[in-house]
N, CA and C atoms as a LAMMPS dump frame, in Angstrom:
ITEM: TIMESTEP
0
ITEM: NUMBER OF ATOMS
174
ITEM: BOX BOUNDS ff ff ff
-5.0000000000000000e+02 5.0000000000000000e+02
-5.0000000000000000e+02 5.0000000000000000e+02
-5.0000000000000000e+02 5.0000000000000000e+02
ITEM: ATOMS id mol type element x y z
1 1 1 N -231.456 298.114 181.648
2 1 2 C -232.45 297.238 181.592
3 1 3 C -231.829 295.774 181.23
4 2 1 N -232.003 294.778 181.822
5 2 2 C -231.499 293.529 181.662
6 2 3 C -232.351 292.946 180.521
7 3 1 N -231.79 292.653 179.311
8 3 2 C -232.492 291.745 178.416
9 3 3 C -231.719 290.489 178.186
10 4 1 N -232.321 289.405 178.275
11 4 2 C -231.685 287.968 178.186
12 4 3 C -231.342 287.984 176.681
13 5 1 N -230.215 287.246 176.451
14 5 2 C -229.621 286.785 175.305
15 5 3 C -230.416 285.463 174.919
16 6 1 N -230.426 285.289 173.365
17 6 2 C -230.872 283.936 173.074
18 6 3 C -229.599 283.248 172.443
19 7 1 N -229.58 282.011 172.874
20 7 2 C -228.38 281.287 172.378
21 7 3 C -228.977 280.242 171.493
22 8 1 N -228.633 279.822 170.213
23 8 2 C -228.981 278.852 169.378
24 8 3 C -227.963 277.749 169.259
25 9 1 N -228.322 276.712 169.521
26 9 2 C -227.463 275.426 169.579
27 9 3 C -227.943 274.575 168.416
28 10 1 N -226.979 274.329 167.423
29 10 2 C -227.453 273.495 166.288
30 10 3 C -226.474 272.137 166.238
31 11 1 N -227.233 271.219 165.933
32 11 2 C -226.542 269.989 165.63
33 11 3 C -226.623 269.673 164.321
34 12 1 N -225.513 269.742 163.554
35 12 2 C -225.334 269.697 161.988
36 12 3 C -224.508 268.417 161.523
37 13 1 N -225.048 267.961 160.553
38 13 2 C -224.333 266.994 159.737
39 13 3 C -223.837 267.58 158.484
40 14 1 N -223.173 266.869 157.642
41 14 2 C -222.775 267.159 156.467
42 14 3 C -223.962 267.386 155.461
43 15 1 N -225.009 266.955 155.559
44 15 2 C -226.307 267.058 154.585
45 15 3 C -227.404 268.224 155.357
46 16 1 N -227.549 268.272 156.686
47 16 2 C -228.529 269.208 157.07
48 16 3 C -228.523 269.337 158.45
49 17 1 N -229.135 270.391 159.141
50 17 2 C -229.276 270.493 160.391
51 17 3 C -230.322 269.563 160.876
52 18 1 N -229.924 268.657 161.892
53 18 2 C -230.867 267.599 162.356
54 18 3 C -231.717 268.332 163.689
55 19 1 N -231.284 269.346 164.47
56 19 2 C -232.024 269.511 165.552
57 19 3 C -231.56 271.017 166.048
58 20 1 N -232.248 271.615 166.673
59 20 2 C -232.045 272.846 167.153
60 20 3 C -232.629 273.172 168.683
61 21 1 N -231.969 273.8 169.424
62 21 2 C -232.492 274.332 170.715
63 21 3 C -232.227 275.708 170.957
64 22 1 N -233.359 276.386 171.401
65 22 2 C -233.065 277.868 171.787
66 22 3 C -233.128 277.973 173.26
67 23 1 N -232.131 278.707 174.024
68 23 2 C -231.952 278.749 175.254
69 23 3 C -231.876 280.202 175.544
70 24 1 N -232.658 280.759 176.678
71 24 2 C -232.628 282.073 177.214
72 24 3 C -231.372 282.024 178.118
73 25 1 N -230.562 283.112 178.065
74 25 2 C -229.518 283.131 179.067
75 25 3 C -229.58 284.426 179.711
76 26 1 N -229.564 284.677 181.105
77 26 2 C -229.424 285.76 181.815
78 26 3 C -228.638 286.852 181.136
79 27 1 N -229.004 288.236 181.177
80 27 2 C -228.217 289.175 180.797
81 27 3 C -227.222 289.322 181.848
82 28 1 N -225.799 289.196 181.535
83 28 2 C -224.752 289.402 182.362
84 28 3 C -224.13 290.76 182.485
85 29 1 N -224.342 291.458 181.232
86 29 2 C -223.433 292.672 181.214
87 29 3 C -222.162 292.51 180.787
88 30 1 N -221.61 293.608 180.32
89 30 2 C -220.083 293.44 179.762
90 30 3 C -219.216 293.487 181.068
91 31 1 N -218.183 292.862 180.978
92 31 2 C -217.086 292.933 181.884
93 31 3 C -216.455 294.349 182.003
94 32 1 N -216.718 295.072 181.147
95 32 2 C -216.21 296.391 180.989
96 32 3 C -217.066 297.429 181.515
97 33 1 N -218.284 297.079 181.791
98 33 2 C -219.269 298.031 182.679
99 33 3 C -218.783 298.339 184.159
100 34 1 N -218.51 299.46 184.39
101 34 2 C -218.087 299.706 185.827
102 34 3 C -219.104 300.914 186.262
103 35 1 N -219.126 300.763 187.628
104 35 2 C -220.082 301.948 188.267
105 35 3 C -219.316 303.34 188.218
106 36 1 N -220.161 304.32 188.078
107 36 2 C -219.593 305.63 187.834
108 36 3 C -219.102 306.048 189.284
109 37 1 N -218.337 307.18 189.15
110 37 2 C -217.697 307.798 190.407
111 37 3 C -218.047 309.164 190.336
112 38 1 N -218.517 309.736 191.499
113 38 2 C -218.912 311.066 191.758
114 38 3 C -217.683 311.999 192.093
115 39 1 N -217.171 312.682 191.276
116 39 2 C -215.884 313.351 191.648
117 39 3 C -216.283 314.676 191.988
118 40 1 N -217.359 315.269 191.958
119 40 2 C -217.869 316.437 192.277
120 40 3 C -217.355 317.668 191.194
121 41 1 N -217.191 317.075 190.054
122 41 2 C -216.793 318.199 188.944
123 41 3 C -218.001 318.048 188.036
124 42 1 N -218.12 319.232 187.322
125 42 2 C -219.377 319.688 186.455
126 42 3 C -219.022 319.06 185.093
127 43 1 N -219.897 318.991 184.234
128 43 2 C -219.481 318.699 182.809
129 43 3 C -218.806 320.042 182.278
130 44 1 N -219.138 321.161 182.544
131 44 2 C -218.667 322.427 182.094
132 44 3 C -217.025 322.432 182.58
133 45 1 N -216.662 321.989 183.752
134 45 2 C -215.532 322.054 184.361
135 45 3 C -214.544 321.069 183.603
136 46 1 N -215.074 319.889 183.287
137 46 2 C -214.258 318.832 182.462
138 46 3 C -214.012 319.288 181.189
139 47 1 N -214.984 320.033 180.525
140 47 2 C -214.773 320.445 179.097
141 47 3 C -213.711 321.507 179.237
142 48 1 N -213.693 322.442 180.286
143 48 2 C -212.709 323.505 180.422
144 48 3 C -211.33 322.909 180.482
145 49 1 N -211.244 321.769 181.267
146 49 2 C -209.945 321.309 181.454
147 49 3 C -209.426 320.588 180.265
148 50 1 N -210.382 319.954 179.504
149 50 2 C -209.764 319.258 178.195
150 50 3 C -209.36 320.424 177.251
151 51 1 N -210.178 321.516 177.196
152 51 2 C -209.851 322.764 176.248
153 51 3 C -208.393 323.203 176.737
154 52 1 N -208.201 323.469 177.839
155 52 2 C -207.008 323.992 178.436
156 52 3 C -205.786 323.04 178.056
157 53 1 N -206.118 321.595 178.284
158 53 2 C -205.168 320.67 177.954
159 53 3 C -204.711 320.777 176.47
160 54 1 N -205.738 320.874 175.681
161 54 2 C -205.309 320.888 174.016
162 54 3 C -204.595 322.148 173.847
163 55 1 N -205.035 323.172 174.354
164 55 2 C -204.241 324.492 173.989
165 55 3 C -202.842 324.418 174.62
166 56 1 N -202.644 323.672 175.705
167 56 2 C -201.314 323.695 176.277
168 56 3 C -200.463 322.751 175.611
169 57 1 N -201.008 321.61 175.211
170 57 2 C -200.238 320.478 174.679
171 57 3 C -200.535 320.05 173.096
172 58 1 N -201.52 320.705 172.525
173 58 2 C -201.826 320.373 171.224
174 58 3 C -201.386 321.409 170.285
């Protein structure tokens, strides 16, 4: 779900805030968001691989 963020711009002096502006920015998402890859492996198979690795190397 794309939720726009709100950016608040303030113009301040040493005494008080003189003005402010609210701007809606389009939701861009994180640069770390990547599309999933279907490897044809079930969750149970992944858990089994992790357990075997821990037993072998842990």
